[in-house]
N, CA, C and O atoms as a Tinker XYZ file with bonds, in Angstrom:
   488  protein
     1  N     96.218000   63.224000   14.519000    73     2
     2  CA    95.010000   63.762000   13.188000    64     1     3
     3  C     94.169000   64.413000   13.893000    63     2     4     5
     4  O     94.210000   63.921000   15.021000    81     3
     5  N     93.313000   65.375000   13.848000    73     3     6
     6  CA    92.407000   66.155000   14.353000    64     5     7
     7  C     91.352000   65.460000   14.432000    63     6     8     9
     8  O     90.908000   64.844000   13.463000    81     7
     9  N     90.814000   65.461000   15.573000    73     7    10
    10  CA    89.267000   65.108000   14.707000    64     9    11
    11  C     87.835000   65.360000   14.616000    63    10    12    13
    12  O     86.997000   65.763000   15.422000    81    11
    13  N     87.794000   64.876000   12.967000    73    11    14
    14  CA    86.375000   65.919000   13.307000    64    13    15
    15  C     85.353000   66.645000   13.918000    63    14    16    17
    16  O     85.271000   66.332000   15.106000    81    15
    17  N     84.251000   67.791000   13.461000    73    15    18
    18  CA    83.602000   67.510000   14.131000    64    17    19
    19  C     82.236000   67.183000   14.009000    63    18    20    21
    20  O     81.263000   67.475000   14.704000    81    19
    21  N     82.366000   66.503000   12.963000    73    19    22
    22  CA    80.877000   66.002000   12.396000    64    21    23
    23  C     81.236000   64.284000   11.116000    63    22    24    25
    24  O     82.205000   63.891000   10.467000    81    23
    25  N     80.339000   63.968000   11.269000    73    23    26
    26  CA    80.081000   62.165000   10.855000    64    25    27
    27  C     79.328000   62.338000    9.852000    63    26    28    29
    28  O     78.468000   63.194000    9.644000    81    27
    29  N     79.755000   61.327000    9.125000    73    27    30
    30  CA    78.863000   61.795000    7.363000    64    29    31
    31  C     78.697000   59.650000    7.291000    63    30    32    33
    32  O     79.371000   58.691000    7.665000    81    31
    33  N     77.587000   59.850000    6.688000    73    31    34
    34  CA    76.895000   58.364000    6.646000    64    33    35
    35  C     76.189000   58.752000    5.218000    63    34    36    37
    36  O     75.786000   59.839000    4.805000    81    35
    37  N     76.192000   57.351000    4.574000    73    35    38
    38  CA    75.538000   57.915000    3.168000    64    37    39
    39  C     74.703000   56.487000    3.052000    63    38    40    41
    40  O     74.925000   55.468000    3.707000    81    39
    41  N     73.453000   56.733000    1.814000    73    39    42
    42  CA    72.996000   55.441000    0.993000    64    41    43
    43  C     72.165000   56.188000    0.036000    63    42    44    45
    44  O     71.946000   57.393000   -0.086000    81    43
    45  N     71.646000   54.863000   -0.792000    73    43    46
    46  CA    71.241000   55.177000   -1.765000    64    45    47
    47  C     69.791000   54.401000   -2.244000    63    46    48    49
    48  O     69.404000   53.287000   -1.891000    81    47
    49  N     69.243000   55.193000   -3.000000    73    47    50
    50  CA    68.101000   54.754000   -2.639000    64    49    51
    51  C     67.696000   54.923000   -4.233000    63    50    52    53
    52  O     67.504000   56.118000   -4.460000    81    51
    53  N     67.502000   54.092000   -5.425000    73    51    54
    54  CA    67.816000   54.024000   -6.687000    64    53    55
    55  C     68.144000   55.499000   -7.128000    63    54    56    57
    56  O     69.327000   55.837000   -7.087000    81    55
    57  N     67.414000   56.196000   -7.451000    73    55    58
    58  CA    68.397000   57.548000   -8.218000    64    57    59
    59  C     68.757000   58.328000   -7.129000    63    58    60    61
    60  O     69.236000   59.358000   -7.604000    81    59
    61  N     68.776000   58.375000   -6.010000    73    59    62
    62  CA    68.557000   59.104000   -4.723000    64    61    63
    63  C     69.627000   59.008000   -3.846000    63    62    64    65
    64  O     69.644000   57.918000   -3.274000    81    63
    65  N     70.891000   60.068000   -3.409000    73    63    66
    66  CA    71.975000   59.775000   -2.615000    64    65    67
    67  C     71.334000   60.274000   -1.731000    63    66    68    69
    68  O     70.715000   61.314000   -1.957000    81    67
    69  N     71.303000   59.582000   -0.298000    73    67    70
    70  CA    71.265000   60.060000    1.636000    64    69    71
    71  C     72.351000   60.408000    1.707000    63    70    72    73
    72  O     73.263000   59.581000    1.701000    81    71
    73  N     72.578000   61.715000    1.793000    73    71    74
    74  CA    73.702000   61.866000    3.046000    64    73    75
    75  C     73.823000   62.800000    4.286000    63    74    76    77
    76  O     74.031000   64.013000    4.276000    81    75
    77  N     73.645000   61.960000    5.380000    73    75    78
    78  CA    73.268000   62.562000    6.505000    64    77    79
    79  C     74.643000   62.507000    7.565000    63    78    80    81
    80  O     75.446000   61.700000    8.033000    81    79
    81  N     74.296000   63.987000    7.585000    73    79    82
    82  CA    75.847000   64.846000    8.625000    64    81    83
    83  C     75.219000   65.129000    9.637000    63    82    84    85
    84  O     74.187000   65.800000    9.674000    81    83
    85  N     75.903000   64.542000   10.723000    73    83    86
    86  CA    75.485000   64.793000   12.144000    64    85    87
    87  C     77.014000   65.160000   12.785000    63    86    88    89
    88  O     78.123000   64.707000   12.498000    81    87
    89  N     76.630000   66.084000   13.689000    73    87    90
    90  CA    77.583000   66.789000   14.791000    64    89    91
    91  C     77.329000   68.103000   14.114000    63    90    92    93
    92  O     76.236000   68.490000   13.702000    81    91
    93  N     78.607000   68.817000   14.042000    73    91    94
    94  CA    78.756000   70.233000   13.886000    64    93    95
    95  C     79.262000   70.831000   12.361000    63    94    96    97
    96  O     80.436000   70.591000   12.076000    81    95
    97  N     78.715000   71.342000   11.693000    73    95    98
    98  CA    79.699000   71.881000   10.600000    64    97    99
    99  C     79.559000   73.000000   10.545000    63    98   100   101
   100  O     78.590000   73.682000   10.213000    81    99
   101  N     81.128000   73.395000   11.073000    73    99   102
   102  CA    81.559000   74.392000   11.083000    64   101   103
   103  C     83.024000   75.006000   10.604000    63   102   104   105
   104  O     83.539000   74.311000    9.729000    81   103
   105  N     83.651000   75.941000   10.921000    73   103   106
   106  CA    85.047000   75.810000   10.063000    64   105   107
   107  C     85.888000   74.730000   10.624000    63   106   108   109
   108  O     85.880000   74.287000   11.772000    81   107
   109  N     86.926000   74.239000    9.176000    73   107   110
   110  CA    87.624000   73.082000    9.546000    64   109   111
   111  C     87.341000   72.331000    8.078000    63   110   112   113
   112  O     86.483000   72.604000    7.238000    81   111
   113  N     88.208000   71.448000    8.068000    73   111   114
   114  CA    87.635000   70.715000    7.109000    64   113   115
   115  C     86.662000   69.803000    6.348000    63   114   116   117
   116  O     86.601000   68.582000    6.203000    81   115
   117  N     85.667000   71.194000    5.761000    73   115   118
   118  CA    84.103000   71.051000    5.554000    64   117   119
   119  C     84.440000   70.016000    4.090000    63   118   120   121
   120  O     83.669000   69.169000    3.639000    81   119
   121  N     85.958000   70.420000    3.485000    73   119   122
   122  CA    86.069000   69.957000    2.078000    64   121   123
   123  C     85.646000   68.499000    1.829000    63   122   124   125
   124  O     85.396000   67.988000    0.738000    81   123
   125  N     85.611000   67.902000    3.093000    73   123   126
   126  CA    85.369000   66.410000    2.908000    64   125   127
   127  C     83.863000   65.917000    2.487000    63   126   128   129
   128  O     83.435000   65.083000    1.690000    81   127
   129  N     83.255000   66.859000    3.429000    73   127   130
   130  CA    81.371000   66.549000    2.729000    64   129   131
   131  C     81.535000   66.523000    1.475000    63   130   132   133
   132  O     81.482000   65.579000    0.688000    81   131
   133  N     81.850000   68.203000    1.237000    73   131   134
   134  CA    81.623000   68.287000   -0.366000    64   133   135
   135  C     82.143000   67.446000   -1.528000    63   134   136   137
   136  O     81.595000   67.377000   -2.629000    81   135
   137  N     83.720000   66.552000   -1.016000    73   135   138
   138  CA    84.128000   65.583000   -1.739000    64   137   139
   139  C     83.181000   64.485000   -1.823000    63   138   140   141
   140  O     82.770000   64.092000   -2.915000    81   139
   141  N     82.886000   64.073000   -0.935000    73   139   142
   142  CA    81.654000   62.838000   -0.150000    64   141   143
   143  C     80.805000   63.384000   -1.197000    63   142   144   145
   144  O     80.883000   62.952000   -2.348000    81   143
   145  N     80.067000   64.231000   -0.892000    73   143   146
   146  CA    79.323000   64.216000   -1.447000    64   145   147
   147  C     79.143000   64.225000   -3.241000    63   146   148   149
   148  O     78.376000   63.487000   -3.860000    81   147
   149  N     79.859000   65.028000   -3.710000    73   147   150
   150  CA    80.410000   65.143000   -5.449000    64   149   151
   151  C     80.639000   63.870000   -5.940000    63   150   152   153
   152  O     80.214000   63.403000   -6.996000    81   151
   153  N     81.408000   63.283000   -5.025000    73   151   154
   154  CA    81.801000   61.933000   -6.040000    64   153   155
   155  C     80.435000   60.986000   -5.558000    63   154   156   157
   156  O     80.086000   60.265000   -6.493000    81   155
   157  N     79.650000   60.828000   -4.427000    73   155   158
   158  CA    78.695000   60.087000   -4.694000    64   157   159
   159  C     77.606000   60.267000   -5.609000    63   158   160   161
   160  O     76.853000   59.375000   -5.997000    81   159
   161  N     77.565000   61.668000   -5.978000    73   159   162
   162  CA    76.794000   61.858000   -7.199000    64   161   163
   163  C     77.034000   61.988000   -8.450000    63   162   164   165
   164  O     76.254000   62.612000   -9.169000    81   163
   165  N     78.332000   61.333000   -8.997000    73   163   166
   166  CA    79.234000   61.723000  -10.309000    64   165   167
   167  C     78.695000   60.594000  -10.894000    63   166   168   169
   168  O     79.424000   60.555000  -11.885000    81   167
   169  N     77.663000   59.270000  -11.059000    73   167   170
   170  CA    77.127000   58.925000  -11.832000    64   169   171
   171  C     75.950000   59.186000  -12.418000    63   170   172   173
   172  O     74.958000   59.462000  -11.743000    81   171
   173  N     75.930000   59.121000  -13.887000    73   171   174
   174  CA    74.865000   59.792000  -14.418000    64   173   175
   175  C     73.420000   59.233000  -14.026000    63   174   176   177
   176  O     72.548000   59.819000  -14.667000    81   175
   177  N     72.879000   58.178000  -13.076000    73   175   178
   178  CA    71.721000   57.803000  -13.051000    64   177   179
   179  C     71.851000   58.612000  -11.127000    63   178   180   181
   180  O     71.159000   58.411000  -10.129000    81   179
   181  N     72.463000   59.068000  -11.248000    73   179   182
   182  CA    72.113000   59.882000   -9.274000    64   181   183
   183  C     71.833000   61.159000   -9.791000    63   182   184   185
   184  O     72.718000   61.944000  -10.131000    81   183
   185  N     70.358000   61.442000   -9.875000    73   183   186
   186  CA    69.806000   62.401000  -10.071000    64   185   187
   187  C     69.269000   63.532000   -8.928000    63   186   188   189
   188  O     68.917000   64.668000   -9.245000    81   187
   189  N     69.271000   63.092000   -7.752000    73   187   190
   190  CA    68.387000   63.360000   -6.386000    64   189   191
   191  C     69.548000   63.583000   -5.654000    63   190   192   193
   192  O     70.472000   63.214000   -6.379000    81   191
   193  N     69.934000   63.946000   -4.720000    73   191   194
   194  CA    70.807000   64.760000   -3.803000    64   193   195
   195  C     69.689000   64.989000   -2.079000    63   194   196   197
   196  O     68.878000   65.914000   -2.032000    81   195
   197  N     69.828000   64.220000   -1.116000    73   195   198
   198  CA    68.970000   64.405000   -0.101000    64   197   199
   199  C     70.271000   64.618000    1.257000    63   198   200   201
   200  O     71.112000   63.797000    1.623000    81   199
   201  N     70.081000   65.672000    1.639000    73   199   202
   202  CA    70.502000   66.005000    2.657000    64   201   203
   203  C     69.946000   65.583000    4.040000    63   202   204   205
   204  O     68.759000   65.869000    4.190000    81   203
   205  N     70.390000   65.126000    4.807000    73   203   206
   206  CA    69.653000   64.653000    6.260000    64   205   207
   207  C     70.821000   65.782000    7.211000    63   206   208   209
   208  O     72.049000   65.867000    7.257000    81   207
   209  N     69.646000   66.550000    7.903000    73   207   210
   210  CA    70.153000   67.224000    8.677000    64   209   211
   211  C     70.034000   67.118000   10.570000    63   210   212   213
   212  O     70.722000   67.627000   11.454000    81   211
   213  N     68.951000   66.305000   10.602000    73   211   214
   214  CA    68.266000   65.906000   11.080000    64   213   215
   215  C     69.030000   65.129000   12.798000    63   214   216   217
   216  O     68.529000   64.718000   13.845000    81   215
   217  N     70.180000   65.240000   12.360000    73   215   218
   218  CA    71.292000   64.997000   13.514000    64   217   219
   219  C     72.417000   65.795000   14.222000    63   218   220   221
   220  O     73.217000   65.659000   15.147000    81   219
   221  N     71.931000   66.975000   13.006000    73   219   222
   222  CA    72.734000   68.425000   12.883000    64   221   223
   223  C     72.654000   69.468000   14.311000    63   222   224   225
   224  O     71.641000   70.089000   14.631000    81   223
   225  N     73.470000   69.484000   14.782000    73   223   226
   226  CA    73.366000   70.544000   15.852000    64   225   227
   227  C     74.125000   71.688000   15.584000    63   226   228   229
   228  O     73.942000   72.724000   16.224000    81   227
   229  N     74.962000   71.597000   14.694000    73   227   230
   230  CA    75.511000   73.464000   14.350000    64   229   231
   231  C     75.180000   73.662000   12.994000    63   230   232   233
   232  O     74.866000   72.676000   12.328000    81   231
   233  N     75.202000   74.958000   12.399000    73   231   234
   234  CA    75.965000   74.512000   10.704000    64   233   235
   235  C     76.267000   76.313000   10.966000    63   234   236   237
   236  O     75.460000   77.090000   11.476000    81   235
   237  N     77.685000   76.663000   10.443000    73   235   238
   238  CA    78.376000   77.745000   10.826000    64   237   239
   239  C     78.208000   78.374000    9.234000    63   238   240   241
   240  O     78.060000   77.514000    8.366000    81   239
   241  N     78.216000   79.497000    8.879000    73   239   242
   242  CA    77.909000   80.329000    7.557000    64   241   243
   243  C     78.922000   79.603000    6.461000    63   242   244   245
   244  O     78.449000   79.600000    5.325000    81   243
   245  N     80.095000   79.050000    6.579000    73   243   246
   246  CA    80.865000   79.003000    6.027000    64   245   247
   247  C     79.968000   77.320000    5.908000    63   246   248   249
   248  O     79.094000   77.477000    5.055000    81   247
   249  N     79.935000   76.387000    6.261000    73   247   250
   250  CA    79.098000   75.330000    6.177000    64   249   251
   251  C     77.832000   75.650000    5.180000    63   250   252   253
   252  O     77.655000   74.912000    4.211000    81   251
   253  N     77.031000   76.661000    5.404000    73   251   254
   254  CA    76.273000   76.692000    4.807000    64   253   255
   255  C     76.603000   77.249000    3.063000    63   254   256   257
   256  O     76.149000   76.483000    2.213000    81   255
   257  N     77.122000   78.125000    2.694000    73   255   258
   258  CA    78.261000   78.850000    1.952000    64   257   259
   259  C     78.367000   76.894000    1.238000    63   258   260   261
   260  O     77.716000   76.579000    0.241000    81   259
   261  N     79.211000   75.938000    1.934000    73   259   262
   262  CA    80.025000   75.192000    1.430000    64   261   263
   263  C     78.367000   74.257000    0.495000    63   262   264   265
   264  O     78.392000   73.975000   -0.703000    81   263
   265  N     77.586000   74.069000    1.084000    73   263   266
   266  CA    76.251000   73.614000    1.001000    64   265   267
   267  C     75.484000   74.118000   -0.140000    63   266   268   269
   268  O     74.743000   73.393000   -0.804000    81   267
   269  N     75.693000   75.558000   -0.398000    73   267   270
   270  CA    75.099000   76.221000   -1.716000    64   269   271
   271  C     76.044000   75.732000   -3.000000    63   270   272   273
   272  O     75.666000   75.569000   -4.160000    81   271
   273  N     77.143000   75.577000   -2.554000    73   271   274
   274  CA    78.075000   75.566000   -3.356000    64   273   275
   275  C     77.891000   73.997000   -4.109000    63   274   276   277
   276  O     78.033000   73.825000   -5.319000    81   275
   277  N     77.583000   73.022000   -3.225000    73   275   278
   278  CA    77.166000   71.806000   -4.176000    64   277   279
   279  C     76.243000   71.799000   -4.599000    63   278   280   281
   280  O     76.217000   71.139000   -5.639000    81   279
   281  N     75.080000   72.358000   -4.247000    73   279   282
   282  CA    73.605000   72.471000   -4.857000    64   281   283
   283  C     73.819000   72.997000   -6.342000    63   282   284   285
   284  O     73.464000   72.559000   -7.437000    81   283
   285  N     74.770000   74.462000   -5.813000    73   283   286
   286  CA    74.976000   75.002000   -7.180000    64   285   287
   287  C     75.734000   74.307000   -8.284000    63   286   288   289
   288  O     75.397000   74.436000   -9.461000    81   287
   289  N     76.629000   73.665000   -7.951000    73   287   290
   290  CA    77.222000   72.629000   -8.995000    64   289   291
   291  C     76.654000   71.355000   -9.392000    63   290   292   293
   292  O     77.013000   70.794000  -10.427000    81   291
   293  N     75.633000   70.797000   -8.477000    73   291   294
   294  CA    74.715000   70.025000   -8.887000    64   293   295
   295  C     73.815000   70.052000   -9.719000    63   294   296   297
   296  O     73.428000   69.164000  -10.478000    81   295
   297  N     73.200000   71.896000   -9.474000    73   295   298
   298  CA    72.266000   72.393000  -10.173000    64   297   299
   299  C     72.633000   72.040000  -12.014000    63   298   300   301
   300  O     71.796000   71.612000  -12.808000    81   299
   301  N     74.155000   72.379000  -12.353000    73   299   302
   302  CA    74.470000   72.365000  -13.454000    64   301   303
   303  C     74.356000   71.467000  -14.274000    63   302   304   305
   304  O     74.270000   71.647000  -15.488000    81   303
   305  N     74.341000   70.249000  -13.627000    73   303   306
   306  CA    74.205000   69.016000  -14.095000    64   305   307
   307  C     73.034000   68.556000  -14.538000    63   306   308   309
   308  O     72.891000   67.506000  -15.164000    81   307
   309  N     71.688000   69.750000  -14.059000    73   307   310
   310  CA    70.699000   68.909000  -13.659000    64   309   311
   311  C     69.992000   68.131000  -12.592000    63   310   312   313
   312  O     68.924000   67.519000  -12.562000    81   311
   313  N     71.029000   68.380000  -11.655000    73   311   314
   314  CA    70.627000   67.319000  -10.706000    64   313   315
   315  C     69.939000   68.336000   -9.180000    63   314   316   317
   316  O     70.064000   69.530000   -8.907000    81   315
   317  N     69.322000   67.367000   -8.562000    73   315   318
   318  CA    68.309000   68.280000   -7.804000    64   317   319
   319  C     68.552000   68.110000   -6.076000    63   318   320   321
   320  O     68.334000   66.967000   -5.673000    81   319
   321  N     68.974000   69.107000   -5.035000    73   319   322
   322  CA    68.640000   68.747000   -4.077000    64   321   323
   323  C     67.990000   69.044000   -3.047000    63   322   324   325
   324  O     67.308000   70.045000   -3.267000    81   323
   325  N     67.801000   68.422000   -1.410000    73   323   326
   326  CA    66.972000   69.223000   -0.753000    64   325   327
   327  C     67.116000   68.599000    0.630000    63   326   328   329
   328  O     67.754000   67.573000    0.868000    81   327
   329  N     66.397000   69.395000    1.581000    73   327   330
   330  CA    67.166000   69.337000    2.980000    64   329   331
   331  C     66.180000   68.350000    3.683000    63   330   332   333
   332  O     65.009000   68.686000    3.508000    81   331
   333  N     66.276000   67.691000    4.121000    73   331   334
   334  CA    65.735000   67.434000    5.609000    64   333   335
   335  C     65.957000   67.184000    6.848000    63   334   336   337
   336  O     67.060000   66.891000    7.309000    81   335
   337  N     64.743000   67.300000    7.578000    73   335   338
   338  CA    65.342000   67.129000    9.401000    64   337   339
   339  C     65.642000   68.465000    9.885000    63   338   340   341
   340  O     66.076000   68.584000   11.031000    81   339
   341  N     65.505000   69.247000    9.321000    73   339   342
   342  CA    66.933000   70.766000    9.471000    64   341   343
   343  C     65.568000   71.019000   10.378000    63   342   344   345
   344  O     64.347000   71.029000   10.228000    81   343
   345  N     66.994000   71.303000   11.869000    73   343   346
   346  CA    66.135000   72.066000   12.994000    64   345   347
   347  C     65.524000   73.325000   12.793000    63   346   348   349
   348  O     65.767000   73.789000   11.679000    81   347
   349  N     64.565000   74.262000   13.760000    73   347   350
   350  CA    64.241000   75.179000   13.856000    64   349   351
   351  C     65.268000   76.212000   13.949000    63   350   352   353
   352  O     65.104000   77.402000   13.679000    81   351
   353  N     66.623000   75.507000   14.460000    73   351   354
   354  CA    67.050000   76.877000   14.363000    64   353   355
   355  C     68.377000   77.095000   13.391000    63   354   356   357
   356  O     69.027000   78.117000   13.170000    81   355
   357  N     68.539000   75.638000   12.857000    73   355   358
   358  CA    69.012000   75.905000   11.591000    64   357   359
   359  C     68.366000   76.271000   10.526000    63   358   360   361
   360  O     68.988000   76.732000    9.569000    81   359
   361  N     66.778000   76.106000   10.499000    73   359   362
   362  CA    65.488000   76.664000    9.532000    64   361   363
   363  C     66.180000   77.910000    9.454000    63   362   364   365
   364  O     66.592000   78.300000    8.361000    81   363
   365  N     66.403000   78.779000   10.813000    73   363   366
   366  CA    66.291000   80.420000   11.030000    64   365   367
   367  C     67.587000   81.004000   10.317000    63   366   368   369
   368  O     67.659000   82.037000    9.652000    81   367
   369  N     68.841000   79.870000   10.689000    73   367   370
   370  CA    69.972000   80.722000   10.225000    64   369   371
   371  C     69.699000   80.561000    7.902000    63   370   372   373
   372  O     70.098000   81.379000    7.073000    81   371
   373  N     69.265000   79.816000    7.752000    73   371   374
   374  CA    68.636000   80.223000    6.272000    64   373   375
   375  C     67.965000   80.977000    5.948000    63   374   376   377
   376  O     68.198000   81.631000    4.932000    81   375
   377  N     66.847000   81.167000    6.718000    73   375   378
   378  CA    66.216000   81.998000    6.577000    64   377   379
   379  C     66.788000   84.107000    6.928000    63   378   380   381
   380  O     66.570000   85.156000    6.323000    81   379
   381  N     67.516000   83.743000    8.151000    73   379   382
   382  CA    68.263000   84.797000    7.863000    64   381   383
   383  C     69.184000   85.601000    7.073000    63   382   384   385
   384  O     69.417000   86.805000    6.962000    81   383
   385  N     69.726000   84.289000    6.451000    73   383   386
   386  CA    70.265000   84.467000    4.922000    64   385   387
   387  C     70.177000   84.900000    4.029000    63   386   388   389
   388  O     70.914000   85.344000    3.149000    81   387
   389  N     68.941000   84.757000    4.270000    73   387   390
   390  CA    68.084000   84.796000    2.559000    64   389   391
   391  C     67.969000   83.888000    1.709000    63   390   392   393
   392  O     67.681000   84.146000    0.541000    81   391
   393  N     68.213000   82.436000    2.233000    73   391   394
   394  CA    68.299000   81.252000    0.918000    64   393   395
   395  C     67.318000   80.166000    1.608000    63   394   396   397
   396  O     67.626000   79.031000    1.246000    81   395
   397  N     66.282000   80.196000    2.452000    73   395   398
   398  CA    65.254000   79.363000    2.531000    64   397   399
   399  C     64.402000   78.978000    1.465000    63   398   400   401
   400  O     63.792000   77.910000    1.411000    81   399
   401  N     64.375000   80.171000    0.351000    73   399   402
   402  CA    64.118000   79.726000   -1.036000    64   401   403
   403  C     64.722000   79.128000   -1.726000    63   402   404   405
   404  O     64.145000   78.559000   -2.652000    81   403
   405  N     66.423000   78.982000   -1.536000    73   403   406
   406  CA    66.466000   78.414000   -2.648000    64   405   407
   407  C     67.068000   76.711000   -2.734000    63   406   408   409
   408  O     67.886000   76.051000   -3.374000    81   407
   409  N     66.077000   76.542000   -1.655000    73   407   410
   410  CA    66.251000   75.123000   -1.556000    64   409   411
   411  C     65.097000   74.057000   -0.753000    63   410   412   413
   412  O     64.281000   74.654000   -0.050000    81   411
   413  N     64.988000   72.736000   -0.801000    73   411   414
   414  CA    63.723000   72.554000   -1.066000    64   413   415
   415  C     63.856000   71.774000    0.411000    63   414   416   417
   416  O     64.801000   71.042000    0.707000    81   415
   417  N     62.623000   72.107000    1.345000    73   415   418
   418  CA    63.124000   71.726000    2.882000    64   417   419
   419  C     61.673000   70.564000    2.910000    63   418   420   421
   420  O     60.570000   71.020000    2.608000    81   419
   421  N     61.814000   69.153000    3.275000    73   419   422
   422  CA    61.010000   67.991000    4.068000    64   421   423
   423  C     61.180000   67.966000    5.264000    63   422   424   425
   424  O     62.214000   68.527000    5.629000    81   423
   425  N     60.546000   67.517000    6.062000    73   423   426
   426  CA    60.081000   66.715000    7.172000    64   425   427
   427  C     61.302000   65.428000    7.298000    63   426   428   429
   428  O     62.122000   65.450000    8.215000    81   427
   429  N     61.291000   64.554000    6.462000    73   427   430
   430  CA    61.639000   63.265000    6.415000    64   429   431
   431  C     62.034000   62.891000    4.720000    63   430   432   433
   432  O     61.615000   63.607000    3.811000    81   431
   433  N     62.649000   62.018000    4.542000    73   431   434
   434  CA    63.628000   61.126000    3.633000    64   433   435
   435  C     62.701000   60.684000    2.818000    63   434   436   437
   436  O     62.821000   60.736000    1.594000    81   435
   437  N     61.628000   60.178000    3.461000    73   435   438
   438  CA    60.247000   59.619000    2.446000    64   437   439
   439  C     59.487000   60.615000    1.727000    63   438   440   441
   440  O     59.180000   60.508000    0.540000    81   439
   441  N     59.135000   61.771000    2.622000    73   439   442
   442  CA    58.784000   62.765000    1.631000    64   441   443
   443  C     59.964000   63.577000    0.537000    63   442   444   445
   444  O     59.671000   64.180000   -0.495000    81   443
   445  N     60.730000   63.467000    0.858000    73   443   446
   446  CA    61.960000   64.236000   -0.306000    64   445   447
   447  C     62.066000   63.199000   -1.341000    63   446   448   449
   448  O     62.270000   63.603000   -2.485000    81   447
   449  N     61.944000   61.681000   -1.103000    73   447   450
   450  CA    62.590000   61.339000   -2.103000    64   449   451
   451  C     61.057000   61.037000   -3.083000    63   450   452   453
   452  O     60.914000   61.247000   -4.288000    81   451
   453  N     60.093000   60.517000   -2.154000    73   451   454
   454  CA    58.345000   60.540000   -2.984000    64   453   455
   455  C     58.310000   61.773000   -4.067000    63   454   456   457
   456  O     57.999000   61.575000   -5.242000    81   455
   457  N     58.754000   63.409000   -3.416000    73   455   458
   458  CA    58.696000   64.312000   -4.491000    64   457   459
   459  C     59.400000   64.160000   -5.720000    63   458   460   461
   460  O     58.936000   64.390000   -6.837000    81   459
   461  N     60.828000   63.662000   -5.384000    73   459   462
   462  CA    61.750000   63.175000   -6.115000    64   461   463
   463  C     61.116000   62.509000   -7.591000    63   462   464   465
   464  O     61.133000   62.983000   -8.727000    81   463
   465  N     60.608000   61.333000   -7.123000    73   463   466
   466  CA    59.981000   60.460000   -8.109000    64   465   467
   467  C     59.171000   61.026000   -8.713000    63   466   468   469
   468  O     59.458000   61.246000   -9.890000    81   467
   469  N     58.208000   61.372000   -8.353000    73   467   470
   470  CA    57.100000   61.407000   -8.551000    64   469   471
   471  C     57.137000   62.867000   -9.987000    63   470   472   473
   472  O     56.344000   62.866000  -10.929000    81   471
   473  N     58.318000   64.032000   -9.763000    73   471   474
   474  CA    58.744000   65.159000  -10.494000    64   473   475
   475  C     59.389000   64.003000  -11.406000    63   474   476   477
   476  O     59.463000   64.191000  -12.620000    81   475
   477  N     59.770000   63.026000  -10.938000    73   475   478
   478  CA    61.233000   62.877000  -12.722000    64   477   479
   479  C     59.852000   62.031000  -13.731000    63   478   480   481
   480  O     60.055000   61.903000  -14.939000    81   479
   481  N     58.547000   61.519000  -13.138000    73   479   482
   482  CA    58.097000   61.471000  -14.017000    64   481   483
   483  C     57.181000   61.850000  -15.181000    63   482   484   485
   484  O     56.574000   61.258000  -16.074000    81   483
   485  N     57.388000   63.299000  -14.700000    73   483   486
   486  CA    56.522000   64.609000  -15.379000    64   485   487
   487  C     57.112000   64.607000  -16.650000    63   486   488
   488  O     56.760000   65.430000  -17.495000    81   487
């Protein structure tokens, strides 16, 4: 069996699912990430997804496409997505692809969760 170039860790904090992706998101079986995220977000009380990229070293255009597909899929269900810990080189890729405005970026998980909690009360 082929070893994956990434690891996935997840946790739940109230209605927020945090998925940390470590390593490299490049061509290969990225569908495991998609399925993990969508499976975690299926419960109706899970309204927010935080993707933690603090230990992500590389993301291919296919990886970005997968993240965009997940966002669009969750948006249809009125669920929100934020990215945290994005390195400057990965942020630049989002910018060059014209996608920096399509995502909410935060430095930390705490900031993203705080934003979600404050806006869910409005």
